N, C-alpha and C positions, 0 to 999 in steps of 0.2 A: 238106232239113230234117234236122237232126241228131237221131238217136234214141238212147235209152238202153235197155239190156237190163234187163228186170225179173227178179226172182228165180225166176220160172216159165219163163223163156226167151223170152217175148214181148218185142217192142220197142215203146217208146212215144215218139212225137215229143216233143222237149224243150220246144217252145213250143206251147201249146194256145190255143184260143179259148174264153173263158168267156162264158156267156150269162145269168149271174145278174142278175135285175132287168130283163131285156129282155122286154117284153110279148109275149104270144102273140096279137098282133093283126096279124100280118104283119111286125112289126119284127124278130122273131127270125129268121124265114125270110130276110128281106133281108140281115140282118147275117151270118148263116151263109153265105149264098150269096156275099156279097162276100168273106168270109174264105177260103172254098174257092177262089175265083177268084184271090185274092191269094197263094195258096200254102200256106195252113194245111192240115194233114192230121190235126188233132186238135181235136175239138169236145167241150167239157165242159158237160153239163147235169145236171139232177136232177129227180126227181119233184116236189120242193118248189119248183122254179123255175117249174112250171106251163107249160113251153114245149117239152116233149119232142116234141110233135106237129110243130111247125114245124122243129125241128132235124132230125127224121127226113125230113120232106118235102124240105128243102134238100139233105140228103145223097142222097136217092134221085133227085132231079132235077138233080143237079150234073153228070152226065155222066162222073163219075169212078168208077172201079171201087170197089165197096164195100170190098174188102180193102185199098185204099189209104187209107181214111179211118178214123181211130181215134176211136171214139165212147165217151164216158164218161157214165154216169148214176149216180144214187145212190138208195138206199132210204131212205124217210122213217120217222121214229119210229113213226108210226101203223101201219106194217106190220112192226114188229119182232116177234120170236118166229118159230119155225120155219114154222108153217102160214101165218101172215099174210105172211111174207117170200116164200114160194113164189108167192103170188098177186101180191105187189108186183112181183116180177121179171117175171112174165108180163104184168102191166099195162104196165110200162116197154117191154117188147118190142113189145107191141101199139101203144102210142102212138107209139113211134119208127118202127114199120113196118119193122123189120129182123129178120133171122133170128138174129142174135147181137149181143151188146154186147161191145165190146172190153175195157172196164173198168167194173166195178160196185162201188160203195163203200157201206159203212155210213155214212150222212151224219152221224150224231151218236153219241157214245159213251155212251148212256144206256139204261137198262132192259134188255130181254132181248137184248143184243148177241150172246151165244153162240148162242142159238136162231136168230137171223137169220143169223149167220155160217154155221151148219150148212146153211141153205138155199142160201147163196151157193156154198159148197163143192160141194154137190150139183149146182147148176145149172152150175158150171164143168165138172164131170165129164160132164154131159149135153151140153155144147157150147153151151149158151145164153149163157154168159159165157166170155170168153177169160181174163181176169185179174180178181182180186178184191182189194179193199183196204178201208181205213178212212179216217176223216176226223175232224179236230178232237180227236185224242188227244194228250194231254200225255205226257211221259215216264212218269209214274206210271200213267196210264190205259192206255197202250200196254203197259207191262210186265205189268200185271194181266191185260189181255186175252190176250196171247200165252201166258201161263202156263196158259190154259185151252183152247188149241187147238194141234194139230200143224201146221196149215196157216198159214204166215206170210203176212201181208198183203204184196201187191206194192208198195203205196204207202200213205202216210199224208198226206192232203191237209189242210194247216193254214195258218194265217196266217203269212206270212213275207215280209220285205222288209229292206232294209239297216238300218232302225231296230229290227227285231225278227227276228234271224237264226236263232233256234231252235237255238243251238249245242249245248245239252245234249241236245235231242231228236234232233238229227242223229247224235250219237254213239251214242245208244241204237238208232236205226234201222239204222245201219251194221252193228251186230253181227248183225242178222237179214236183211241184204240188202234191206231195205225202203227205197224211195226217198221223198224228200220232194217233195210237190207243193205249190206255193205259191199260195194264194188271197190276194187283195190284194197281189200281188207288187210293186206300185208304191206301197204304203202307202195305198191307197184315195184317191189324189189328194192326199195330204198336201203342202200347199204348202211347208212347211218342208223336207221331204225333197227335193221336186223342184227347189227353189231352193238346195239345199246347195252351198256354195262348192266343195267337192272335186268333186262331180258336175258342176258348171258348168264347171270347168276341164277336166275330162276330155271333156266334151261338145264344148268348143271345140277341143281337141286333135284329136279324132277326127272332127270335123265331123258329130256326131250330137247327139241331144237327151239330156237327163238321163234321160228314160224309157228310151231305147235303151241308155244306159250301165248302168242298173239291170238291165235284162233280160239284158245281156251278162254282168253279174256273176252273176246266177242261173245262167246256162249254165255258166260256168267253175267255179261252186261245186258243180255236179252236181245242181242242183235242176231240177224241172220247173216251168215258170212258166205261169200261166193269165191273161194280161192280157185285159181286156174293153174293147171299143170299139164304137161304132156308126157313126162317120163313116168313110168310105172312106180318108181320109188317115191317120187314126190306126191303122186296121186294118193298112194297108200298112206304116206306120212300125214297128209293134210286132214285125213279123217280119223287118225289115231289120236284123238284128243278127249276121249270120254272116260279114261281110266285114272284121271287125277283131277284135283280141284285146287285152285288158287285160294289162299286165305284172304280175309277182308283186308289185312294190311298189305298184302301183295297186290291186290286189285287197286288199292289206293295209290301204291307206288306207280303203277302203270297209268292210272288216271292223271297223275301229276306230269306225265310226259306230253300232255296235250299242248300244241302250239296254237291251235285255233285256225290254222292255215292249211288249205288243201292245194291240189294242183289244178283244180278246175273251178271257175266261178261262173255258175249258171246265169248270174245277173249281169255279166259283162256285156257291154254294148255290141250288138250285131252277132252274137253267138248263134242264134237261131238261123239267121240268114246264111251264115257261113256253113253251118251243118247241112242245111237244105240244098245249098249249091253244090257241095262236095260229095254228098252221099245220095245216090239214087238207087232205090230198091227195084225200080222198074222204069221203063221208057216213058 
């Protein structure tokens, strides 16, 4: 598994396994177990995914050394602010059943992000967290955030796929050594994207699927991609992208697919309030 060096010196596997919307009813445990058996060494969860327990159980029972598995989780809005964030971090550690978390993110860019970030910085110094980052920050939100802290985020996890390539954001992040992590790296199953003629031709040429071509594009762009799957076949296919490479011309063809439009606008009015109201990670 190829890894990328973060701005704090740690290394993150470039393909991760996402567990968003996988239930905490045994499904997450089984999916993560299959992913680890298939060669994944990067698992991405969050407090607001409500499945940290099963992720941790699968990691602990995998038979793989803990230091070989990169575990990401995220702090929810309900636990923003310095004191609340300290408790939120400890809750994630307890639910995961691990001594440390490899990467911990501010899940959303609203309310007291700086107070919460202060708690993440402190936890990193204490060894509870190896790397810290943010999520869903646009160029404007990211620039505003880093103007208030000396500790630069290791990653910014945002929506990114060939139809929404986040070109402006990537230029901003590059200046600070922050890597882009892609959620919805496949366009959330966008049928138009997955049946795109250019991707179809490349898939035929390389004897791969359109999904694998997209994931290969992410790798060569320097993104970290977090595909989600629950079937064993798809889990295995999503990591089978290291035995071929797209040419410069082919990469340019995919870059030309960018529409500049995603499915989520973090700067839309009232987004933070709606998320806080509708998602409660504790009473």
